[in-house]
C-alpha positions as CSV (number, residue, x, y, z in Angstrom):
1,M,83.2,163.4,173.6
2,N,80.0,164.9,171.9
3,R,76.5,163.2,171.5
4,S,77.0,162.3,167.6
5,R,80.1,160.5,168.8
6,I,78.7,158.7,171.7
7,L,75.9,157.4,169.5
8,A,78.1,156.4,166.9
9,S,80.1,154.4,169.4
10,W,77.3,152.7,170.7
11,L,75.4,151.8,167.4
12,A,78.7,150.3,166.4
13,V,78.9,147.9,169.4
14,L,75.1,147.1,168.7
15,M,75.7,146.2,165.0
16,G,78.5,143.9,166.2
17,S,76.6,142.2,168.4
18,V,73.2,141.5,166.3
19,L,74.3,140.8,162.7
20,A,71.2,139.5,161.9
21,Q,69.2,142.7,162.3
22,A,68.7,144.9,159.7
23,P,71.9,147.3,159.4
24,Q,70.1,150.5,159.4
25,S,67.6,149.5,162.8
26,V,68.8,149.2,166.5
27,N,66.8,148.3,169.8
28,I,66.6,150.9,172.4
29,R,65.7,150.1,175.9
30,G,65.2,152.7,178.8
31,T,63.5,155.5,180.8
32,V,61.2,158.0,179.0
33,S,62.4,161.6,180.0
34,S,59.9,163.5,177.9
35,F,57.6,163.4,175.0
36,D,56.3,166.4,173.2
37,G,53.9,164.5,170.7
38,R,56.3,164.0,168.2
39,T,59.8,163.3,169.7
40,I,60.6,160.9,172.4
41,R,63.3,161.8,174.8
42,V,64.9,158.6,176.3
43,D,67.7,157.7,179.0
44,A,68.8,154.7,177.1
45,R,70.6,152.0,178.6
46,G,74.1,151.9,177.4
47,A,73.8,155.2,175.6
48,G,72.6,157.9,177.6
49,P,70.0,160.6,176.4
50,L,68.6,160.0,172.9
51,E,66.1,161.7,171.0
52,V,64.0,159.2,168.6
53,E,61.0,160.6,166.4
54,L,57.7,158.9,166.5
55,P,55.8,159.1,163.0
56,E,52.1,159.5,163.1
57,A,51.5,155.9,161.3
58,V,53.4,154.1,164.3
59,N,51.1,152.8,166.8
60,V,52.1,152.4,170.5
61,S,51.7,149.3,172.4
62,G,51.4,148.7,176.2
63,T,52.4,146.0,178.2
64,K,50.5,143.4,180.7
65,A,51.4,140.6,182.8
66,F,52.0,137.3,181.0
67,S,52.6,133.8,183.0
68,L,53.4,130.6,181.9
69,S,49.8,129.3,182.9
70,E,48.6,131.1,179.8
71,V,50.9,129.2,177.7
72,K,49.3,126.7,175.5
73,P,50.3,124.0,172.7
74,G,50.3,125.8,169.2
75,M,51.2,129.2,170.5
76,V,53.7,131.1,169.0
77,L,56.3,132.5,171.4
78,G,59.2,134.7,171.2
79,V,61.7,133.3,173.5
80,T,65.5,135.1,174.4
81,T,67.7,132.6,175.7
82,I,71.3,132.1,176.3
83,K,73.8,129.1,176.6
84,R,74.5,128.2,180.3
85,A,77.8,126.6,181.0
86,D,76.2,123.1,181.1
87,G,75.1,123.7,177.6
88,A,71.4,124.1,179.0
89,T,69.4,126.6,176.8
90,V,68.1,129.2,179.3
91,A,65.1,131.5,178.7
92,I,65.8,135.1,179.8
93,D,62.5,136.5,178.3
94,V,59.1,134.8,177.3
95,R,56.4,136.6,175.3
96,P,53.7,135.7,173.3
97,I,54.0,137.0,169.3
98,P,51.6,137.2,166.9
99,A,51.1,133.9,164.7
100,T,52.3,135.4,161.7
101,A,55.5,136.4,163.2
102,P,58.6,134.6,161.1
103,L,59.7,131.5,162.9
104,G,63.7,130.9,163.5
105,L,66.5,131.5,165.7
106,T,68.5,135.0,165.4
107,P,70.9,136.8,167.7
108,F,69.7,139.3,170.1
109,D,70.7,142.2,172.0
110,L,68.9,141.8,175.2
111,V,72.1,140.5,177.1
112,A,75.4,139.5,175.3
113,G,75.3,136.3,173.7
114,S,71.4,135.9,173.9
115,T,69.4,134.3,170.8
116,M,65.9,135.2,169.9
117,T,63.8,132.1,169.4
118,N,60.5,132.7,167.3
119,A,58.9,129.2,167.7
120,T,55.6,127.6,168.0
121,L,55.2,125.6,171.4
122,E,55.4,121.7,170.9
123,G,55.2,120.8,174.6
124,Q,55.7,121.8,178.3
125,A,56.9,119.8,181.3
126,V,57.3,121.0,184.6
127,L,60.5,120.2,186.3
128,A,62.0,120.6,189.8
129,N,64.1,123.5,188.3
130,G,61.5,125.3,186.5
131,S,59.6,124.5,183.2
132,E,60.7,123.3,180.1
133,L,59.5,124.3,176.8
134,V,59.5,122.5,173.6
135,L,59.9,124.9,170.9
136,N,59.9,124.4,167.2
137,Y,61.3,127.2,165.0
138,K,60.2,125.6,161.9
139,S,63.9,124.4,160.8
140,G,64.3,122.5,164.1
141,T,63.3,121.9,167.8
142,V,65.1,123.0,170.8
143,K,64.4,122.7,174.3
144,V,64.3,125.7,176.5
145,L,64.5,125.9,180.6
146,V,62.4,128.4,182.2
147,P,63.7,129.1,185.4
148,P,61.4,130.4,188.2
149,G,60.9,134.4,188.2
150,T,62.1,134.6,184.1
151,P,60.8,137.8,183.0
152,M,57.9,137.6,181.0
153,S,55.0,140.2,179.5
154,Q,52.9,140.8,176.4
155,S,52.1,143.9,174.2
156,T,48.6,145.0,174.5
157,P,47.1,148.2,172.6
158,G,48.3,151.5,173.9
159,S,48.2,155.0,173.1
160,R,51.1,158.1,172.8
161,S,49.3,159.3,176.0
162,D,51.1,156.2,177.5
163,I,54.4,157.7,176.6
164,K,55.3,159.6,179.9
165,P,58.4,160.5,182.1
166,G,59.7,157.7,184.2
167,E,57.8,154.9,182.0
168,T,60.0,152.1,180.5
169,I,60.1,151.8,177.1
170,F,61.7,149.7,174.0
171,I,61.7,151.3,170.6
172,V,62.9,149.6,167.3
173,A,64.2,152.5,165.8
174,R,65.4,153.1,162.1
175,I,68.6,155.0,161.8
176,G,68.9,157.6,159.2
177,A,71.6,160.5,157.9
178,G,73.2,162.0,160.4
179,D,72.1,159.1,162.8
180,K,68.6,160.4,163.3
181,L,66.5,157.9,165.1
182,T,62.8,157.0,163.7
183,A,60.7,155.0,165.8
184,A,59.3,151.7,163.9
185,R,57.8,149.9,167.0
186,V,57.4,151.5,170.3
187,Q,56.2,149.4,173.2
188,V,55.8,151.2,177.0
189,S,55.4,150.0,180.4
190,T,51.8,149.8,181.7
191,N,50.3,150.1,185.4
192,G,53.8,148.8,186.2
193,V,54.4,146.3,184.0
194,K,57.6,146.7,182.0
195,P,58.5,145.5,178.5
196,T,61.0,142.4,179.1
197,Q,62.3,142.1,176.0
């Protein structure tokens, strides 16, 4: 199977699982193979080798650690969750996001069946099995269990020089003619801290 057919098949799977995303964009997660200043070559999870053009106007973000001790009421968070068999909503990724980010619940592609909750933190409680966050996503609230060891990170200003072979990368890419991929957002690992989304 050639690269175009592999990419088309992979994109079809992603588009089917993340219906709320813009139909001409895709999330790419993987490891940087090379970067020549214009094209990022990525060994992408679930897709293999891909090439993504990085326009000059797109800024690159780095990554730093984040923890629940930094969470304060009123903070806006992006929390990826799954539903557990017992009905509990459980976090699999927690990140601070800009206060201007639109709030709401949308399907997400981090794992099968996951949901992205962009919300304001209303409260936090320590439980025997982790922490519970009360999140207000504008049209409702949800209680989310954050078990110990839940992946957390936050973006920090970075540069193109951070895109190096072996680094972990997260890219939101637009899909153009001929399945050409162009980066709209890039976050790369920094000092061993990887993007968790």
